[in-house]
DOZA-746895 format. One record per residue (C-alpha): residue in one letter; x, y, z; chain. Coordinates in Angstrom, 1 decimal. Layout:
N
+------+--------+--------+--------+-------+
! resn !     xx !     yy !     zz ! chain !
+------+--------+--------+--------+-------+
!    a !      X !      Y !      Z !     A !
...
+------+--------+--------+--------+-------+
//
This chain:
386
+------+--------+--------+--------+-------+
! resn !     xx !     yy !     zz ! chain !
+------+--------+--------+--------+-------+
!    m !   43.8 !   84.2 ! -173.6 !     A !
!    s !   44.7 !   84.7 ! -177.2 !     A !
!    a !   42.6 !   83.4 ! -180.0 !     A !
!    g !   43.7 !   80.1 ! -181.8 !     A !
!    s !   45.7 !   78.3 ! -178.7 !     A !
!    l !   44.2 !   77.4 ! -175.5 !     A !
!    d !   47.2 !   75.2 ! -175.2 !     A !
!    q !   49.3 !   73.7 ! -177.9 !     A !
!    n !   49.3 !   70.7 ! -176.7 !     A !
!    a !   45.6 !   69.9 ! -175.7 !     A !
!    g !   43.4 !   71.8 ! -178.2 !     A !
!    v !   42.7 !   74.6 ! -180.6 !     A !
!    v !   40.1 !   77.0 ! -180.2 !     A !
!    a !   38.5 !   78.8 ! -183.0 !     A !
!    s !   39.1 !   82.6 ! -183.9 !     A !
!    d !   35.4 !   83.6 ! -183.8 !     A !
!    l !   34.9 !   81.7 ! -180.2 !     A !
!    q !   37.7 !   83.2 ! -178.5 !     A !
!    v !   38.2 !   81.4 ! -175.2 !     A !
!    p !   39.4 !   83.6 ! -172.1 !     A !
!    d !   41.8 !   82.2 ! -169.5 !     A !
!    s !   39.2 !   82.7 ! -166.3 !     A !
!    m !   35.4 !   81.7 ! -166.5 !     A !
!    r !   32.5 !   82.4 ! -163.7 !     A !
!    a !   31.5 !   79.3 ! -162.2 !     A !
!    w !   29.3 !   78.7 ! -159.2 !     A !
!    v !   31.3 !   76.1 ! -156.5 !     A !
!    l !   29.4 !   74.2 ! -153.7 !     A !
!    g !   31.8 !   75.0 ! -150.1 !     A !
!    d !   29.8 !   73.5 ! -147.2 !     A !
!    p !   26.1 !   72.3 ! -147.9 !     A !
!    e !   24.0 !   75.0 ! -149.2 !     A !
!    q !   27.1 !   76.9 ! -149.7 !     A !
!    l !   27.2 !   78.0 ! -153.0 !     A !
!    t !   29.3 !   80.8 ! -154.5 !     A !
!    l !   29.6 !   82.5 ! -157.9 !     A !
!    i !   33.4 !   82.9 ! -158.5 !     A !
!    e !   36.2 !   83.1 ! -161.1 !     A !
!    k !   38.2 !   79.8 ! -162.1 !     A !
!    p !   40.3 !   78.8 ! -165.0 !     A !
!    v !   38.7 !   77.5 ! -167.8 !     A !
!    p !   39.8 !   73.6 ! -168.3 !     A !
!    v !   41.6 !   72.1 ! -171.3 !     A !
!    p !   40.1 !   69.4 ! -173.2 !     A !
!    g !   42.6 !   66.4 ! -173.3 !     A !
!    k !   42.7 !   63.4 ! -175.8 !     A !
!    a !   38.9 !   62.3 ! -176.8 !     A !
!    e !   37.6 !   65.3 ! -175.0 !     A !
!    a !   35.8 !   68.8 ! -176.1 !     A !
!    l !   35.5 !   72.2 ! -174.3 !     A !
!    v !   31.9 !   73.0 ! -174.4 !     A !
!    r !   30.8 !   76.6 ! -174.1 !     A !
!    i !   28.1 !   76.3 ! -171.6 !     A !
!    d !   24.7 !   77.5 ! -173.3 !     A !
!    a !   21.7 !   76.5 ! -170.7 !     A !
!    v !   21.6 !   73.7 ! -167.7 !     A !
!    a !   18.4 !   72.4 ! -166.6 !     A !
!    i !   18.5 !   72.0 ! -162.8 !     A !
!    c !   17.6 !   68.1 ! -161.7 !     A !
!    a !   16.1 !   67.0 ! -158.2 !     A !
!    t !   19.5 !   65.1 ! -157.9 !     A !
!    d !   21.3 !   68.4 ! -158.0 !     A !
!    l !   19.4 !   69.8 ! -155.1 !     A !
!    e !   20.6 !   66.7 ! -153.2 !     A !
!    v !   24.0 !   67.2 ! -154.2 !     A !
!    i !   24.0 !   71.1 ! -152.8 !     A !
!    s !   22.1 !   69.9 ! -149.7 !     A !
!    y !   23.7 !   67.0 ! -148.5 !     A !
!    g !   26.7 !   66.0 ! -150.9 !     A !
!    t !   27.2 !   63.7 ! -153.5 !     A !
!    p !   24.3 !   61.0 ! -152.7 !     A !
!    a !   26.1 !   57.0 ! -151.8 !     A !
!    i !   24.6 !   56.1 ! -155.1 !     A !
!    f !   26.8 !   58.3 ! -156.8 !     A !
!    e !   30.0 !   57.1 ! -155.2 !     A !
!    g !   33.4 !   59.3 ! -155.7 !     A !
!    g !   32.1 !   62.5 ! -155.4 !     A !
!    a !   33.7 !   65.3 ! -153.0 !     A !
!    p !   31.5 !   68.2 ! -153.6 !     A !
!    f !   32.4 !   69.8 ! -150.4 !     A !
!    n !   35.6 !   70.9 ! -151.5 !     A !
!    k !   35.1 !   74.5 ! -152.0 !     A !
!    s !   35.8 !   74.3 ! -155.9 !     A !
!    f !   33.6 !   71.7 ! -156.9 !     A !
!    t !   31.0 !   73.0 ! -159.8 !     A !
!    p !   27.6 !   71.1 ! -159.8 !     A !
!    g !   25.1 !   70.7 ! -162.6 !     A !
!    h !   24.6 !   68.3 ! -165.6 !     A !
!    e !   21.9 !   68.7 ! -167.5 !     A !
!    y !   23.4 !   71.1 ! -170.1 !     A !
!    m !   24.0 !   71.9 ! -173.4 !     A !
!    g !   26.4 !   74.2 ! -175.8 !     A !
!    t !   28.8 !   75.0 ! -177.8 !     A !
!    i !   31.9 !   73.1 ! -178.9 !     A !
!    a !   34.5 !   75.5 ! -178.2 !     A !
!    a !   38.0 !   73.9 ! -178.4 !     A !
!    l !   38.7 !   70.3 ! -179.7 !     A !
!    g !   41.3 !   68.1 ! -177.6 !     A !
!    p !   44.0 !   66.1 ! -179.6 !     A !
!    g !   43.1 !   63.6 ! -182.3 !     A !
!    v !   39.4 !   64.4 ! -181.9 !     A !
!    d !   37.8 !   65.0 ! -185.5 !     A !
!    e !   34.3 !   63.6 ! -184.7 !     A !
!    f !   33.0 !   66.9 ! -183.6 !     A !
!    r !   33.7 !   70.7 ! -185.3 !     A !
!    i !   34.5 !   73.9 ! -183.3 !     A !
!    g !   30.7 !   76.2 ! -183.2 !     A !
!    q !   28.7 !   72.9 ! -183.2 !     A !
!    r !   26.1 !   72.9 ! -180.8 !     A !
!    v !   25.8 !   69.6 ! -178.6 !     A !
!    t !   23.8 !   68.3 ! -175.2 !     A !
!    v !   25.3 !   66.1 ! -173.0 !     A !
!    e !   25.3 !   63.1 ! -171.6 !     A !
!    i !   26.4 !   62.9 ! -167.3 !     A !
!    h !   28.5 !   59.4 ! -167.7 !     A !
!    a !   31.6 !   58.8 ! -169.4 !     A !
!    g !   32.4 !   55.1 ! -168.5 !     A !
!    c !   35.9 !   53.7 ! -168.0 !     A !
!    g !   35.5 !   51.9 ! -171.2 !     A !
!    q !   37.3 !   48.9 ! -169.6 !     A !
!    c !   35.0 !   46.9 ! -166.7 !     A !
!    k !   32.4 !   44.4 ! -167.7 !     A !
!    r !   29.4 !   46.9 ! -167.6 !     A !
!    c !   31.0 !   49.4 ! -170.0 !     A !
!    r !   31.8 !   46.9 ! -172.4 !     A !
!    a !   28.2 !   45.9 ! -172.4 !     A !
!    g !   27.1 !   49.5 ! -173.0 !     A !
!    m !   26.2 !   50.0 ! -169.1 !     A !
!    y !   28.5 !   52.9 ! -168.5 !     A !
!    t !   26.3 !   54.4 ! -166.0 !     A !
!    s !   26.7 !   51.1 ! -163.9 !     A !
!    c !   30.6 !   51.5 ! -164.7 !     A !
!    h !   32.4 !   49.2 ! -162.1 !     A !
!    n !   35.2 !   52.0 ! -161.6 !     A !
!    y !   32.5 !   54.7 ! -160.9 !     A !
!    g !   34.3 !   58.0 ! -159.4 !     A !
!    d !   37.7 !   56.5 ! -160.4 !     A !
!    q !   38.9 !   59.4 ! -162.4 !     A !
!    s !   42.3 !   57.3 ! -162.9 !     A !
!    k !   40.4 !   54.8 ! -164.6 !     A !
!    g !   38.8 !   57.6 ! -167.3 !     A !
!    h !   35.3 !   57.4 ! -165.3 !     A !
!    r !   33.8 !   61.0 ! -165.5 !     A !
!    a !   29.8 !   61.8 ! -164.1 !     A !
!    n !   29.6 !   65.8 ! -164.7 !     A !
!    g !   28.0 !   67.2 ! -162.0 !     A !
!    f !   28.5 !   64.3 ! -159.5 !     A !
!    t !   32.3 !   63.3 ! -159.5 !     A !
!    t !   33.7 !   65.7 ! -161.6 !     A !
!    n !   32.9 !   69.5 ! -162.5 !     A !
!    g !   29.6 !   70.3 ! -163.8 !     A !
!    g !   27.6 !   72.6 ! -165.9 !     A !
!    f !   26.8 !   75.8 ! -163.4 !     A !
!    a !   29.7 !   77.4 ! -165.2 !     A !
!    e !   30.5 !   79.3 ! -168.4 !     A !
!    y !   32.4 !   75.8 ! -169.9 !     A !
!    a !   33.2 !   72.7 ! -169.2 !     A !
!    v !   35.0 !   69.9 ! -170.5 !     A !
!    n !   33.0 !   66.4 ! -172.2 !     A !
!    h !   34.4 !   63.3 ! -173.6 !     A !
!    i !   33.3 !   62.8 ! -176.9 !     A !
!    n !   31.2 !   59.7 ! -176.2 !     A !
!    t !   28.8 !   61.9 ! -173.9 !     A !
!    m !   28.1 !   64.9 ! -176.5 !     A !
!    i !   25.2 !   64.6 ! -179.5 !     A !
!    a !   24.6 !   67.1 ! -182.3 !     A !
!    v !   21.8 !   69.6 ! -181.6 !     A !
!    p !   19.6 !   70.3 ! -184.4 !     A !
!    d !   19.6 !   74.0 ! -185.8 !     A !
!    e !   16.0 !   74.5 ! -184.9 !     A !
!    m !   16.1 !   73.5 ! -181.3 !     A !
!    s !   16.3 !   75.5 ! -178.7 !     A !
!    d !   19.0 !   76.0 ! -175.8 !     A !
!    e !   16.0 !   75.2 ! -173.4 !     A !
!    e !   14.6 !   71.8 ! -175.0 !     A !
!    a !   18.4 !   70.6 ! -175.8 !     A !
!    t !   18.5 !   70.3 ! -172.3 !     A !
!    l !   15.7 !   68.1 ! -171.7 !     A !
!    v !   17.0 !   65.6 ! -173.9 !     A !
!    v !   19.3 !   63.5 ! -171.6 !     A !
!    t !   16.0 !   63.4 ! -169.3 !     A !
!    a !   14.0 !   62.2 ! -171.8 !     A !
!    g !   17.2 !   59.8 ! -172.4 !     A !
!    t !   16.8 !   58.2 ! -169.2 !     A !
!    s !   13.1 !   58.0 ! -169.9 !     A !
!    m !   14.0 !   56.1 ! -172.7 !     A !
!    y !   16.6 !   53.7 ! -170.8 !     A !
!    g !   13.6 !   52.6 ! -168.5 !     A !
!    l !   11.4 !   51.6 ! -171.8 !     A !
!    t !   14.4 !   50.2 ! -173.1 !     A !
!    e !   15.2 !   48.1 ! -169.9 !     A !
!    l !   12.0 !   46.6 ! -170.0 !     A !
!    g !   12.3 !   45.2 ! -173.6 !     A !
!    g !   12.3 !   48.7 ! -175.7 !     A !
!    l !    9.4 !   46.8 ! -178.2 !     A !
!    v !    6.2 !   48.3 ! -176.7 !     A !
!    a !    4.0 !   48.9 ! -179.8 !     A !
!    g !    0.5 !   47.8 ! -178.9 !     A !
!    e !    1.4 !   47.4 ! -175.2 !     A !
!    s !    0.1 !   48.8 ! -172.0 !     A !
!    v !    2.1 !   51.4 ! -169.9 !     A !
!    v !    1.6 !   53.0 ! -167.1 !     A !
!    v !    3.7 !   55.8 ! -165.4 !     A !
!    i !    3.3 !   56.8 ! -161.9 !     A !
!    g !    4.9 !   60.5 ! -161.1 !     A !
!    p !    4.4 !   63.4 ! -163.5 !     A !
!    g !    7.9 !   64.9 ! -162.9 !     A !
!    p !   10.1 !   65.2 ! -165.6 !     A !
!    i !   10.8 !   61.8 ! -165.8 !     A !
!    g !    7.5 !   60.7 ! -165.7 !     A !
!    l !    6.2 !   63.3 ! -168.4 !     A !
!    l !    8.8 !   62.4 ! -170.7 !     A !
!    a !    8.5 !   58.9 ! -169.8 !     A !
!    v !    4.8 !   59.3 ! -171.2 !     A !
!    a !    6.3 !   61.1 ! -174.2 !     A !
!    v !    8.5 !   58.3 ! -175.3 !     A !
!    a !    6.1 !   55.3 ! -174.4 !     A !
!    k !    3.8 !   57.2 ! -177.0 !     A !
!    a !    6.2 !   57.9 ! -179.7 !     A !
!    l !    6.9 !   54.0 ! -179.2 !     A !
!    g !    3.6 !   52.8 ! -179.9 !     A !
!    a !    2.1 !   52.0 ! -176.4 !     A !
!    s !   -1.5 !   51.7 ! -176.1 !     A !
!    p !   -3.1 !   52.8 ! -174.1 !     A !
!    v !   -0.5 !   55.0 ! -171.9 !     A !
!    i !   -2.1 !   55.6 ! -168.5 !     A !
!    l !   -0.4 !   59.0 ! -166.2 !     A !
!    v !   -0.7 !   58.6 ! -162.5 !     A !
!    g !   -0.3 !   61.7 ! -160.7 !     A !
!    t !   -1.7 !   63.7 ! -157.7 !     A !
!    r !   -2.1 !   67.1 ! -159.4 !     A !
!    d !   -4.4 !   68.0 ! -162.0 !     A !
!    n !   -2.3 !   70.7 ! -163.9 !     A !
!    r !    0.5 !   68.2 ! -164.2 !     A !
!    l !   -1.7 !   65.5 ! -165.5 !     A !
!    e !   -3.0 !   67.9 ! -168.3 !     A !
!    i !    0.7 !   68.5 ! -169.2 !     A !
!    g !    1.1 !   64.5 ! -169.8 !     A !
!    q !   -2.5 !   64.6 ! -171.8 !     A !
!    k !   -0.3 !   66.7 ! -174.1 !     A !
!    l !    2.5 !   64.7 ! -174.6 !     A !
!    g !    0.3 !   61.5 ! -175.2 !     A !
!    a !   -1.3 !   59.9 ! -172.3 !     A !
!    d !   -4.7 !   58.7 ! -173.3 !     A !
!    i !   -5.8 !   58.0 ! -170.0 !     A !
!    t !   -5.0 !   60.3 ! -166.7 !     A !
!    l !   -5.5 !   58.9 ! -162.9 !     A !
!    n !   -5.4 !   61.3 ! -159.8 !     A !
!    a !   -4.3 !   59.0 ! -156.9 !     A !
!    k !   -5.9 !   61.6 ! -154.3 !     A !
!    t !   -9.4 !   60.8 ! -156.0 !     A !
!    e !   -9.0 !   57.4 ! -157.1 !     A !
!    d !   -8.2 !   54.0 ! -156.5 !     A !
!    v !   -5.4 !   54.1 ! -159.3 !     A !
!    v !   -4.5 !   50.2 ! -158.8 !     A !
!    a !   -8.3 !   49.3 ! -159.5 !     A !
!    r !   -8.6 !   51.9 ! -162.1 !     A !
!    v !   -5.7 !   50.6 ! -164.2 !     A !
!    m !   -7.0 !   46.9 ! -163.9 !     A !
!    e !  -10.3 !   48.0 ! -165.0 !     A !
!    i !   -9.1 !   49.8 ! -167.8 !     A !
!    t !   -6.4 !   47.1 ! -169.0 !     A !
!    g !   -8.5 !   43.8 ! -168.3 !     A !
!    k !   -5.6 !   41.9 ! -166.1 !     A !
!    g !   -3.0 !   45.0 ! -165.7 !     A !
!    a !   -0.6 !   47.0 ! -167.1 !     A !
!    d !    2.1 !   45.1 ! -169.5 !     A !
!    y !    4.8 !   47.6 ! -168.2 !     A !
!    v !    4.7 !   50.3 ! -165.3 !     A !
!    v !    7.2 !   53.1 ! -164.9 !     A !
!    d !    7.8 !   54.3 ! -161.1 !     A !
!    a !    8.9 !   57.6 ! -161.2 !     A !
!    a !    8.0 !   59.0 ! -158.4 !     A !
!    g !    9.9 !   56.2 ! -155.9 !     A !
!    t !    7.5 !   56.1 ! -153.1 !     A !
!    g !    7.2 !   52.9 ! -150.9 !     A !
!    e !    3.0 !   53.3 ! -152.0 !     A !
!    t !    4.0 !   53.9 ! -155.8 !     A !
!    v !    6.1 !   50.8 ! -155.6 !     A !
!    n !    3.5 !   48.8 ! -154.3 !     A !
!    q !    0.8 !   50.0 ! -156.5 !     A !
!    a !    3.4 !   49.5 ! -159.6 !     A !
!    v !    3.7 !   45.8 ! -158.5 !     A !
!    h !    0.2 !   45.8 ! -158.3 !     A !
!    m !   -1.0 !   46.9 ! -161.3 !     A !
!    t !    1.2 !   44.8 ! -163.3 !     A !
!    n !   -0.1 !   41.9 ! -165.2 !     A !
!    r !    1.5 !   38.5 ! -164.6 !     A !
!    g !    4.7 !   37.9 ! -166.4 !     A !
!    g !    4.6 !   41.9 ! -166.8 !     A !
!    k !    7.7 !   44.1 ! -166.0 !     A !
!    v !    8.1 !   47.1 ! -163.5 !     A !
!    c !   11.0 !   49.7 ! -164.0 !     A !
!    l !   12.1 !   51.7 ! -160.7 !     A !
!    a !   13.3 !   55.2 ! -162.6 !     A !
!    a !   13.4 !   57.2 ! -159.1 !     A !
!    f !   15.6 !   57.0 ! -156.1 !     A !
!    p !   13.4 !   56.3 ! -153.0 !     A !
!    k !   14.8 !   58.8 ! -150.2 !     A !
!    n !   14.8 !   55.6 ! -147.7 !     A !
!    a !   14.1 !   51.8 ! -148.0 !     A !
!    v !   11.0 !   50.8 ! -148.8 !     A !
!    e !    8.4 !   47.6 ! -147.9 !     A !
!    f !    6.8 !   46.1 ! -150.8 !     A !
!    d !    5.0 !   43.0 ! -152.1 !     A !
!    i !    7.9 !   40.7 ! -153.2 !     A !
!    g !    5.2 !   37.7 ! -152.7 !     A !
!    y !    3.0 !   39.0 ! -155.1 !     A !
!    l !    6.0 !   40.1 ! -157.7 !     A !
!    a !    7.6 !   36.7 ! -157.2 !     A !
!    v !    4.3 !   34.8 ! -157.5 !     A !
!    n !    3.1 !   36.6 ! -160.4 !     A !
!    n !    6.2 !   36.3 ! -162.5 !     A !
!    i !    6.5 !   40.0 ! -162.6 !     A !
!    y !   10.2 !   41.3 ! -163.2 !     A !
!    l !   11.5 !   44.6 ! -161.6 !     A !
!    y !   14.7 !   46.4 ! -163.2 !     A !
!    g !   16.1 !   49.7 ! -162.0 !     A !
!    i !   17.6 !   51.8 ! -164.4 !     A !
!    r !   20.4 !   54.7 ! -163.3 !     A !
!    g !   20.8 !   57.4 ! -165.9 !     A !
!    e !   20.7 !   57.6 ! -169.3 !     A !
!    g !   22.7 !   54.2 ! -170.2 !     A !
!    k !   22.8 !   52.5 ! -173.5 !     A !
!    s !   23.4 !   55.2 ! -175.4 !     A !
!    a !   19.7 !   56.2 ! -175.0 !     A !
!    t !   19.8 !   59.7 ! -175.2 !     A !
!    h !   20.6 !   59.3 ! -179.0 !     A !
!    r !   17.5 !   57.8 ! -179.4 !     A !
!    a !   15.7 !   60.6 ! -177.3 !     A !
!    m !   17.2 !   62.8 ! -179.7 !     A !
!    a !   16.0 !   61.5 ! -182.5 !     A !
!    f !   12.4 !   61.5 ! -181.5 !     A !
!    m !   13.1 !   65.3 ! -180.5 !     A !
!    a !   14.3 !   66.2 ! -183.5 !     A !
!    e !   11.8 !   64.4 ! -185.8 !     A !
!    k !    9.2 !   66.3 ! -183.4 !     A !
!    r !    7.7 !   63.2 ! -182.4 !     A !
!    f !    6.7 !   64.9 ! -178.9 !     A !
!    d !    7.3 !   68.5 ! -177.3 !     A !
!    a !    9.5 !   68.2 ! -174.6 !     A !
!    s !    9.4 !   72.1 ! -174.0 !     A !
!    l !    6.3 !   71.7 ! -172.5 !     A !
!    v !    8.0 !   70.4 ! -169.2 !     A !
!    h !   10.0 !   73.5 ! -169.4 !     A !
!    t !    8.7 !   76.1 ! -167.0 !     A !
!    h !   11.5 !   79.0 ! -165.9 !     A !
!    t !   14.4 !   80.7 ! -167.1 !     A !
!    f !   16.7 !   82.3 ! -165.2 !     A !
!    p !   20.6 !   84.1 ! -166.1 !     A !
!    l !   23.7 !   82.1 ! -164.1 !     A !
!    e !   24.0 !   85.2 ! -161.7 !     A !
!    d !   20.5 !   84.1 ! -160.3 !     A !
!    l !   20.9 !   80.4 ! -160.0 !     A !
!    p !   19.7 !   80.5 ! -155.9 !     A !
!    e !   16.8 !   81.9 ! -157.0 !     A !
!    a !   16.5 !   79.1 ! -160.0 !     A !
!    l !   17.1 !   76.6 ! -157.4 !     A !
!    r !   14.6 !   77.9 ! -154.9 !     A !
!    h !   12.0 !   77.5 ! -157.9 !     A !
!    a !   12.9 !   74.1 ! -158.2 !     A !
!    r !   13.0 !   73.1 ! -155.0 !     A !
!    e !   10.0 !   74.5 ! -153.9 !     A !
!    r !    8.4 !   74.1 ! -156.9 !     A !
!    v !    7.5 !   78.2 ! -157.3 !     A !
!    d !    4.6 !   78.8 ! -159.6 !     A !
!    d !    4.8 !   75.2 ! -160.1 !     A !
!    a !    8.1 !   74.8 ! -161.3 !     A !
!    i !    9.3 !   71.7 ! -163.4 !     A !
!    k !   12.0 !   72.3 ! -165.4 !     A !
!    v !   14.1 !   75.1 ! -164.4 !     A !
!    v !   16.7 !   76.2 ! -167.1 !     A !
!    v !   19.7 !   78.6 ! -166.5 !     A !
!    s !   20.6 !   80.4 ! -169.3 !     A !
!    m !   24.1 !   81.4 ! -170.1 !     A !
!    r !   23.3 !   82.8 ! -173.6 !     A !
!    q !   20.6 !   85.3 ! -172.7 !     A !
!    g !   23.5 !   86.8 ! -170.5 !     A !
!    r !   26.0 !   86.7 ! -172.9 !     A !
!    e !   23.3 !   88.6 ! -175.3 !     A !
!    a !   22.3 !   91.2 ! -172.9 !     A !
!    a !   26.2 !   92.1 ! -172.2 !     A !
!    q !   26.5 !   92.3 ! -175.6 !     A !
!    a !   23.7 !   94.4 ! -176.4 !     A !
!    a !   24.7 !   97.1 ! -173.9 !     A !
!    e !   28.2 !   97.4 ! -175.0 !     A !
+------+--------+--------+--------+-------+
//
């Protein structure tokens, strides 16, 4: 592809970011069958930009998509078609702009949200685009990159301008891939009320979302912030991110300890583990009139003490992804160094080593938390070899 025109009717390419006709991309055939192929570089349309991907983080949901197909909660996806590219937590550099796009510039670094709602339904109009009523319907304008449309385990991807957030020059690629994770944590706390300064917050589950929920809660002024987990090394990271108190569920009665620490229970509890046990722990450690946020997807139906929840006027919330522009607020905190999200980044691999990166994430090799695939490193290595 010549510099200067990707498609005269669709977008313009910067001469110093020459966009090729084809790109490397991993595609998903049958379950667990990923293949690195050459496929055409997508062309941005109206209100879209072409992002040259610099880095993409691996999420637990990516592992589910690769193993089982798009979960039922993400309706509209059809990954087992031998051309679908998964991956949704990516960042990169704008390489081309669709017609009329002037909100961003070519060469600008951006990180992306997953969801672009249809913009027409009741939920989208209320800012709840991750709960779009037209989820999966591309004809209505909905996109969920890595779930219902092609994602980030590739060298280029097209994104709607509503899903892009500018990345500060001083922020690393790896840290920028974590903005959407922090945004999911921010969304959970937003739905619980947003104003948590001086309120007690418990986070159950020190995975990426749970650890960054600790960081966001502390940045919002919550006190105390209590982290519950089963691995001491994860709890130590939680302390670095702002947890005032950490509790190991293997050695302590965490419900009793939360009651002891807070007096009558926590004001807010975020369950980022998503098991029957943790849902019940969350309900029973919340004070009367308090709020519980379910920030994880249980694999199976769970039983919990709904009577206790009802009698004690406890509010139960579920969140889906990074809605209500929470990612922008998370980026503001990260840009201001209110917390160091890079503490949850543990491993980096080049694009061609995606299968090994996925193994590290799935099997938690060397206690992997966030595994990142870096395209920039591969490009720089190739340039150095020329």
